[in-house]
C-alpha positions as a Markdown table, in Angstrom:
| # | Residue | x | y | z |
|---|---|---|---|---|
| 1 | Met | -2.7 | 27.0 | -2.8 |
| 2 | Thr | -5.4 | 26.9 | -5.6 |
| 3 | Ser | -8.5 | 24.9 | -5.0 |
| 4 | Leu | -9.4 | 23.8 | -8.6 |
| 5 | Pro | -7.8 | 24.7 | -11.9 |
| 6 | Asn | -9.9 | 26.3 | -14.6 |
| 7 | Asp | -8.6 | 24.0 | -17.4 |
| 8 | Tyr | -5.9 | 21.5 | -18.4 |
| 9 | Glu | -3.4 | 24.0 | -19.7 |
| 10 | Glu | -1.2 | 24.7 | -16.7 |
| 11 | Ser | 0.9 | 22.3 | -14.7 |
| 12 | Trp | -0.2 | 21.4 | -11.1 |
| 13 | Thr | 1.1 | 19.1 | -8.4 |
| 14 | Leu | 0.0 | 18.3 | -4.8 |
| 15 | Gly | 0.6 | 20.7 | -2.0 |
| 16 | Gly | 1.6 | 17.8 | 0.3 |
| 17 | Ser | 1.2 | 14.0 | 0.7 |
| 18 | Val | -2.0 | 12.1 | 1.5 |
| 19 | Leu | -2.8 | 8.5 | 2.2 |
| 20 | Arg | -5.8 | 6.3 | 1.4 |
| 21 | Gly | -6.4 | 2.6 | 1.9 |
| 22 | Gly | -9.1 | 0.1 | 1.2 |
| 23 | Val | -10.1 | -3.1 | -0.5 |
| 24 | Gly | -9.3 | -3.9 | -4.2 |
| 25 | Leu | -12.3 | -4.8 | -6.3 |
| 26 | His | -10.9 | -7.9 | -7.9 |
| 27 | Thr | -8.3 | -9.2 | -5.5 |
| 28 | Gly | -10.3 | -8.4 | -2.4 |
| 29 | Gln | -7.0 | -7.5 | -0.7 |
| 30 | Glu | -6.3 | -4.5 | 1.4 |
| 31 | Ser | -3.9 | -2.0 | -0.1 |
| 32 | Thr | -2.8 | 1.6 | 0.5 |
| 33 | Val | -2.0 | 4.5 | -1.8 |
| 34 | Lys | 0.1 | 7.5 | -0.8 |
| 35 | Leu | 0.1 | 10.5 | -3.2 |
| 36 | Phe | 3.1 | 12.8 | -3.2 |
| 37 | Pro | 4.0 | 16.0 | -5.0 |
| 38 | Ser | 6.4 | 15.6 | -8.0 |
| 39 | Glu | 8.8 | 17.9 | -9.7 |
| 40 | Lys | 8.7 | 15.6 | -12.8 |
| 41 | Ala | 5.8 | 15.9 | -15.3 |
| 42 | Gly | 3.5 | 12.9 | -15.5 |
| 43 | Phe | 2.1 | 10.3 | -13.0 |
| 44 | His | 4.7 | 8.0 | -11.5 |
| 45 | Val | 4.3 | 4.8 | -9.5 |
| 46 | Ser | 6.5 | 3.1 | -7.0 |
| 47 | Phe | 5.8 | 0.1 | -4.7 |
| 48 | Ser | 6.4 | 0.6 | -0.9 |
| 49 | Asp | 8.2 | -2.8 | -0.6 |
| 50 | Leu | 10.7 | -2.0 | -3.3 |
| 51 | Asn | 13.6 | 0.4 | -3.2 |
| 52 | Gln | 13.4 | 1.9 | -6.7 |
| 53 | Glu | 12.8 | 5.1 | -8.6 |
| 54 | Pro | 9.1 | 5.8 | -9.4 |
| 55 | Ile | 8.1 | 4.5 | -12.9 |
| 56 | Thr | 6.4 | 7.0 | -15.2 |
| 57 | Leu | 3.1 | 5.7 | -16.4 |
| 58 | Asn | 2.3 | 5.3 | -20.1 |
| 59 | Val | -0.3 | 3.4 | -22.2 |
| 60 | Asn | 2.3 | 0.8 | -23.4 |
| 61 | Gln | 2.3 | -0.6 | -19.8 |
| 62 | Val | -1.4 | -1.7 | -20.2 |
| 63 | Leu | -1.4 | -5.5 | -19.8 |
| 64 | Asp | -5.0 | -6.4 | -19.4 |
| 65 | Ser | -8.2 | -4.4 | -19.8 |
| 66 | Arg | -11.2 | -6.7 | -19.6 |
| 67 | Leu | -12.9 | -5.5 | -16.5 |
| 68 | Cys | -10.3 | -3.0 | -15.3 |
| 69 | Thr | -7.1 | -1.4 | -16.5 |
| 70 | Thr | -4.0 | -3.4 | -15.3 |
| 71 | Leu | -0.5 | -2.1 | -15.8 |
| 72 | Ser | 2.6 | -4.2 | -16.0 |
| 73 | Phe | 6.0 | -3.2 | -14.7 |
| 74 | Gly | 8.1 | -6.3 | -15.3 |
| 75 | Asp | 7.5 | -8.7 | -12.4 |
| 76 | Arg | 4.9 | -6.4 | -10.8 |
| 77 | His | 1.3 | -5.6 | -11.9 |
| 78 | Leu | -1.0 | -2.9 | -10.7 |
| 79 | Ser | -4.8 | -3.3 | -11.3 |
| 80 | Thr | -7.8 | -1.1 | -11.3 |
| 81 | Val | -5.9 | 2.2 | -11.8 |
| 82 | Glu | -8.6 | 3.9 | -13.8 |
| 83 | His | -10.5 | 5.7 | -11.0 |
| 84 | Leu | -7.4 | 7.1 | -9.4 |
| 85 | Leu | -6.0 | 8.2 | -12.7 |
| 86 | Ala | -9.3 | 9.8 | -13.7 |
| 87 | Ala | -9.3 | 11.8 | -10.4 |
| 88 | Leu | -5.7 | 13.0 | -10.9 |
| 89 | Ala | -6.1 | 14.0 | -14.5 |
| 90 | Gly | -9.7 | 15.1 | -14.4 |
| 91 | Tyr | -8.9 | 17.4 | -11.4 |
| 92 | Gly | -6.2 | 19.0 | -13.5 |
| 93 | Leu | -3.1 | 17.6 | -11.8 |
| 94 | Ser | -0.1 | 16.9 | -14.1 |
| 95 | His | 2.8 | 16.0 | -11.7 |
| 96 | Val | 2.1 | 13.3 | -9.1 |
| 97 | Asn | 4.0 | 10.4 | -7.4 |
| 98 | Ile | 1.9 | 7.4 | -6.4 |
| 99 | Glu | 3.3 | 4.9 | -3.8 |
| 100 | Val | 1.4 | 1.7 | -3.6 |
| 101 | Ser | 1.3 | -1.3 | -1.3 |
| 102 | Gly | -0.2 | -4.3 | -2.9 |
| 103 | Glu | -1.1 | -5.0 | -6.6 |
| 104 | Glu | -4.5 | -3.3 | -6.9 |
| 105 | Ile | -5.7 | 0.3 | -6.2 |
| 106 | Pro | -8.4 | 0.4 | -3.5 |
| 107 | Leu | -11.9 | 0.7 | -4.9 |
| 108 | Leu | -13.1 | 3.0 | -2.1 |
| 109 | Asp | -16.8 | 3.7 | -2.7 |
| 110 | Gly | -16.6 | 2.6 | -6.4 |
| 111 | Ser | -16.3 | 6.2 | -7.7 |
| 112 | Ala | -13.5 | 8.7 | -8.0 |
| 113 | Met | -14.8 | 11.0 | -5.3 |
| 114 | Gly | -12.6 | 9.5 | -2.5 |
| 115 | Trp | -9.5 | 10.4 | -4.6 |
| 116 | Val | -10.9 | 13.9 | -5.3 |
| 117 | Asp | -11.4 | 14.3 | -1.5 |
| 118 | Ala | -7.8 | 13.2 | -1.0 |
| 119 | Ile | -6.5 | 15.7 | -3.5 |
| 120 | Lys | -8.5 | 18.5 | -1.8 |
| 121 | Glu | -7.0 | 17.4 | 1.6 |
| 122 | Ala | -3.4 | 17.7 | 0.2 |
| 123 | Gly | -4.2 | 20.8 | -1.8 |
| 124 | Ile | -2.6 | 21.7 | -5.1 |
| 125 | Val | 0.2 | 24.1 | -6.1 |
| 126 | Ser | 1.8 | 25.1 | -9.4 |
| 127 | Ala | 4.4 | 22.7 | -10.6 |
| 128 | Thr | 7.8 | 24.0 | -11.5 |
| 129 | Thr | 8.0 | 22.3 | -15.0 |
| 130 | Pro | 5.5 | 22.2 | -17.9 |
| 131 | Arg | 2.9 | 19.4 | -18.1 |
| 132 | Leu | 3.5 | 16.7 | -20.6 |
| 133 | Ala | 2.3 | 17.7 | -24.1 |
| 134 | Pro | -1.0 | 15.9 | -24.9 |
| 135 | Pro | -1.3 | 13.9 | -28.1 |
| 136 | Glu | -2.2 | 15.9 | -31.2 |
| 137 | Ile | -4.9 | 14.7 | -33.6 |
| 138 | His | -5.1 | 16.0 | -37.1 |
| 139 | Lys | -7.6 | 13.7 | -38.7 |
| 140 | Pro | -10.6 | 11.7 | -37.4 |
| 141 | Leu | -9.9 | 8.3 | -35.9 |
| 142 | Val | -12.5 | 5.5 | -35.8 |
| 143 | Leu | -11.9 | 2.2 | -34.0 |
| 144 | Asn | -14.2 | -0.6 | -33.1 |
| 145 | Gln | -14.4 | -4.0 | -31.3 |
| 146 | Gly | -17.4 | -5.8 | -32.5 |
| 147 | Asn | -20.4 | -3.5 | -32.0 |
| 148 | Ser | -18.5 | -1.1 | -29.7 |
| 149 | Val | -17.1 | 2.0 | -31.4 |
| 150 | Ile | -14.9 | 4.9 | -30.4 |
| 151 | Thr | -14.1 | 7.9 | -32.5 |
| 152 | Ala | -11.9 | 11.0 | -32.0 |
| 153 | Thr | -12.3 | 14.1 | -34.2 |
| 154 | Pro | -10.1 | 17.2 | -34.0 |
| 155 | Ser | -11.6 | 20.0 | -31.9 |
| 156 | Asp | -10.6 | 23.1 | -30.1 |
| 157 | Lys | -11.4 | 21.5 | -26.7 |
| 158 | Phe | -11.6 | 18.1 | -25.1 |
| 159 | Lys | -15.2 | 17.0 | -25.5 |
| 160 | Leu | -16.8 | 13.7 | -24.6 |
| 161 | Val | -19.9 | 11.9 | -25.9 |
| 162 | Gly | -20.7 | 8.6 | -24.3 |
| 163 | Ile | -23.5 | 6.2 | -25.2 |
| 164 | Ile | -24.5 | 2.9 | -23.5 |
| 165 | Asp | -27.3 | 0.5 | -24.3 |
| 166 | Phe | -28.0 | -2.3 | -21.8 |
| 167 | Pro | -31.0 | -4.8 | -21.8 |
| 168 | Tyr | -31.8 | -3.9 | -18.2 |
| 169 | Pro | -34.8 | -1.6 | -17.8 |
| 170 | Ser | -33.2 | 0.3 | -15.0 |
| 171 | Ile | -30.3 | 1.4 | -17.4 |
| 172 | Gly | -31.5 | 1.1 | -21.0 |
| 173 | Arg | -30.0 | 3.6 | -23.4 |
| 174 | Gln | -28.2 | 6.6 | -21.8 |
| 175 | Met | -26.1 | 9.4 | -23.3 |
| 176 | Phe | -23.8 | 12.0 | -21.7 |
| 177 | Ile | -22.2 | 14.9 | -23.5 |
| 178 | Ala | -19.7 | 17.3 | -21.9 |
| 179 | Glu | -16.8 | 19.6 | -22.6 |
| 180 | Leu | -14.5 | 18.5 | -19.9 |
| 181 | Thr | -13.2 | 20.9 | -17.3 |
| 182 | Pro | -11.9 | 20.2 | -13.8 |
| 183 | Ser | -15.0 | 21.7 | -12.2 |
| 184 | Leu | -17.4 | 19.6 | -14.4 |
| 185 | Phe | -15.3 | 16.5 | -13.6 |
| 186 | Val | -15.6 | 17.0 | -9.9 |
| 187 | Arg | -19.3 | 17.9 | -9.9 |
| 188 | Glu | -20.7 | 15.7 | -12.6 |
| 189 | Leu | -18.4 | 12.6 | -13.1 |
| 190 | Ala | -16.3 | 11.9 | -10.0 |
| 191 | Pro | -19.2 | 10.8 | -7.8 |
| 192 | Ala | -20.5 | 8.2 | -10.4 |
| 193 | Arg | -19.9 | 4.6 | -9.1 |
| 194 | Thr | -19.0 | 1.4 | -10.8 |
| 195 | Phe | -21.9 | -0.9 | -11.6 |
| 196 | Gly | -22.6 | -4.6 | -12.3 |
| 197 | Phe | -25.3 | -7.2 | -12.8 |
| 198 | Val | -26.7 | -9.9 | -10.6 |
| 199 | Asp | -26.7 | -12.5 | -13.4 |
| 200 | Gln | -22.9 | -12.0 | -13.9 |
| 201 | Ile | -21.7 | -12.2 | -10.3 |
| 202 | Glu | -21.2 | -16.0 | -10.1 |
| 203 | Gln | -19.4 | -16.2 | -13.4 |
| 204 | Leu | -17.1 | -13.4 | -12.4 |
| 205 | Lys | -16.4 | -14.9 | -9.0 |
| 206 | Gly | -15.7 | -18.2 | -10.7 |
| 207 | Ala | -13.1 | -16.5 | -12.8 |
| 208 | Gly | -11.4 | -15.3 | -9.6 |
| 209 | Leu | -12.7 | -11.7 | -10.0 |
| 210 | Ile | -14.7 | -9.2 | -7.9 |
| 211 | Lys | -13.6 | -10.7 | -4.6 |
| 212 | Gly | -13.8 | -7.2 | -3.1 |
| 213 | Gly | -17.1 | -6.2 | -4.7 |
| 214 | Ser | -20.0 | -5.4 | -2.4 |
| 215 | Leu | -23.2 | -3.3 | -2.3 |
| 216 | Glu | -21.1 | -0.7 | -0.5 |
| 217 | Asn | -18.7 | -0.1 | -3.4 |
| 218 | Ser | -20.7 | -1.1 | -6.5 |
| 219 | Leu | -24.2 | -0.4 | -7.9 |
| 220 | Val | -25.8 | -3.7 | -8.7 |
| 221 | Cys | -29.0 | -4.2 | -10.8 |
| 222 | Asp | -31.1 | -7.1 | -12.0 |
| 223 | Ser | -34.1 | -7.3 | -14.4 |
| 224 | Glu | -36.3 | -5.6 | -11.7 |
| 225 | Gly | -34.1 | -2.6 | -10.8 |
| 226 | Trp | -31.3 | -1.6 | -8.6 |
| 227 | Leu | -30.5 | -3.6 | -5.5 |
| 228 | Asn | -28.9 | -0.7 | -3.6 |
| 229 | Pro | -30.5 | 2.6 | -4.5 |
| 230 | Pro | -30.6 | 5.5 | -4.5 |
| 231 | Leu | -28.4 | 6.5 | -7.5 |
| 232 | Arg | -26.4 | 9.7 | -7.2 |
| 233 | Phe | -27.5 | 10.6 | -10.8 |
| 234 | Glu | -30.4 | 9.3 | -12.8 |
| 235 | Asp | -27.9 | 8.4 | -15.5 |
| 236 | Glu | -25.1 | 7.3 | -13.1 |
| 237 | Pro | -24.0 | 4.3 | -15.3 |
| 238 | Ile | -23.0 | 6.4 | -18.4 |
| 239 | Arg | -21.3 | 8.9 | -16.2 |
| 240 | His | -19.2 | 6.1 | -14.7 |
| 241 | Lys | -18.4 | 4.9 | -18.2 |
| 242 | Ile | -17.1 | 8.4 | -19.1 |
| 243 | Leu | -15.1 | 8.4 | -15.8 |
| 244 | Asp | -13.4 | 5.2 | -16.9 |
| 245 | Leu | -12.6 | 6.7 | -20.3 |
| 246 | Ile | -11.0 | 9.7 | -18.6 |
| 247 | Gly | -8.9 | 7.4 | -16.4 |
| 248 | Asp | -7.7 | 5.4 | -19.4 |
| 249 | Leu | -6.9 | 8.5 | -21.5 |
| 250 | Ala | -4.9 | 9.9 | -18.6 |
| 251 | Leu | -2.2 | 7.6 | -19.7 |
| 252 | Val | -1.6 | 9.7 | -22.8 |
| 253 | Gly | -3.1 | 13.0 | -21.9 |
| 254 | Phe | -6.3 | 14.7 | -23.0 |
| 255 | Pro | -6.3 | 15.5 | -26.8 |
| 256 | Lys | -8.0 | 18.5 | -28.3 |
| 257 | Ala | -10.7 | 16.3 | -29.8 |
| 258 | Gln | -14.3 | 15.3 | -29.5 |
| 259 | Val | -14.3 | 11.7 | -28.4 |
| 260 | Leu | -17.4 | 9.7 | -28.9 |
| 261 | Val | -17.7 | 6.2 | -27.5 |
| 262 | Tyr | -20.6 | 3.8 | -27.9 |
| 263 | Arg | -20.6 | 0.8 | -25.6 |
| 264 | Gly | -17.1 | 1.5 | -24.4 |
| 265 | Ser | -14.7 | -0.7 | -22.6 |
| 266 | His | -11.2 | -0.4 | -21.1 |
| 267 | Ser | -9.8 | -2.3 | -24.0 |
| 268 | Leu | -11.4 | 0.0 | -26.5 |
| 269 | His | -10.3 | 3.1 | -24.6 |
| 270 | Thr | -6.7 | 1.7 | -24.7 |
| 271 | Asp | -6.9 | 1.2 | -28.4 |
| 272 | Leu | -7.8 | 4.9 | -28.8 |
| 273 | Ala | -5.0 | 6.0 | -26.5 |
| 274 | Leu | -2.5 | 3.9 | -28.5 |
| 275 | Ala | -3.8 | 5.3 | -31.8 |
| 276 | Leu | -3.5 | 8.9 | -30.5 |
| 277 | Leu | 0.2 | 8.3 | -30.2 |
| 278 | His | 0.7 | 7.4 | -33.8 |
């Protein structure tokens, strides 16, 4: 078995199966995820209570992307897929079956590191078929939603530039630039946790969201600072935003492009993923 791929060119699957469970961020419900090897390229989801073939994931399944990425499979939905997909794709895997109980992926500690540890536990092996071809980009793309902007420019590698700007002194303006590789993902991005703000908690709870959020699985800040330090990185918020972007682009594959995002969101990431297919 190989421990970690060098790049995103070869095809890789898991060496065995591995199970993780926990609470969903928004539903607050317990669920489990079992990861299996696959002979078929792509990431494929099945539900443990249904007797059906795994469904191959694609960006056209995105139903809602306000505070998380939710996929729709007819009568069933699956929420908060972005950290798991970021771990699978960022690590370099290309062929994986995902069996889920419940309708939300467990948040674990709010980062992708728990999924990376699961991958390491299962090990990885070469897949027997090529990975799905990533989208090709031949001219610059520029998309925006209000003051939020995302661009993709043709490049020889997959490069990421993320910028955030929050009116909280503990965050402020942050920028992260990287040429993505599996080793950089595991070291610099996977540990970065989701974050939120004290003054938004009641509004989100009133909307029936963040029922599973806590100081154990989310960084929380107010006008004075962080309620639950220490941070894993001085700029952990922008690293987590880049993590989310990687998870959302995993639904189409990593283009050979420089992607720059200012004040990104799951909805904006999905707009780019859709544009890359056309």
